[in-house]
N, C-alpha and C positions, 0 to 999 in steps of 0.2 A: 504494500500500500504506500503510495506516495503522499508525503505531507504537503498539503497545499497552504496557500496564504490564509484560507478561512480558519485554519487551526492555530495560526500564529497569535500569541498573546502580546498585548501592548501594556506599557506602564509609563507613569509619570515619575520623573526623578527630580527632586528638589533638594536643596541643601545649602550649606554654608562652608566657606573656605576662609582660612586666616586665623591668626591668633586672637583677633577680636571679632571674628565672624564678619569681616568687612567685605567679603565677596559673596554674592548670592548666585546659586546655580539653579537653572531650570532646564528641563529637557524632556523629550518624548522618545521612548525606545520601543523597539519591536523585537520579538523573539526570533532567533535563527537556530535551527537544530542542525548540527553537523556531527557525524560520527556518534549519534545517540546522545550527544551532550547539548544542552540548551545554553545559548548565550544571548544576551540582550545587547542591542546596539542602536545608536541614534545620535542626532545632533543635540548639543547643549549650548546654552548661552550663559556666560559668567559675567555678572555686572557688579561693579564696585559700588557699595552702598555705605561705605565708611566716611568719616569726616575728613581724613587726611588725604592728600594727593597720593595716588597709588604708584607713580613712577612707571606706569605702563598704561595701555589703553583702558578707559573706564568700562568698556564692554568688549568682550571677546567671544567669538563663536568657535566652537570646537566640536568634539565628539567623544562619546563614552562607549566603551565595550565592557561588559561585565558578566560574571556568572556567580550564582549563589551556590555555596558548598556547605557541607556539614549536615549531620543529622541532629545531633544533640545541641550543638552550638552553631548557629547559622553564621556564615561569613560571606562577605562580598569581596570577590577578587576582580579588580577593575583596571582598565587602562583609560586614562583621561588625556586627550590631546588638546592643548591650549596654546595659542600663540605660536604654533609650530613646534611645540615641545611635547614629547610623549612622556607621561608620568604614570608610575604604578601606584596602586592604592589597594590596601587590604583593610577591611573593617569588620569588626565583630558586631553582631546585632544586639542592641540594648535600647530598643525604642527607635533608634536610627543606627545606621552603619557608621561607626566612628573609627578613625584611623588617621594616618598622615600620608602626604604625597611623597614619593621618592623619585626625584629627578633633579637635574642640575639647577634649574631656575626656581623651582618650587620646593626644594628639599626641606622635609620636616614640617611643612605647613599642615596644620590640623584641618581635617575634613569631616563633615557630618552629612550623610546622605539619607534621604527617606525615599523609599520606592513604594509606590501605590499603583495597583492595577488600574488601567484606564477603564472608564465605563462606557 
């Protein structure tokens, strides 16, 4: 049986980046199944909502790819591409997926993401 687009799930991704949550992330992702594993991917927008000047564009468009792992403890393993830089992110579910970015330009920046199925 072939998996068609009718069976693909969609989700809304929202969150905060930064030590003071000065960046707001929003996006819409859809499910892709490859090799029996589900991955979600889609475009995101990251907008500066803090008071200080960010030193980079106040709004950036990028993309996110992630998969949810773990049975007892849910984890989100993601790649976030922003401003041409690919960053890794792993977060443990505790109301939201909380962790830090791992890449040269955003190293150690806290991230908190919420994933909700689209209606």
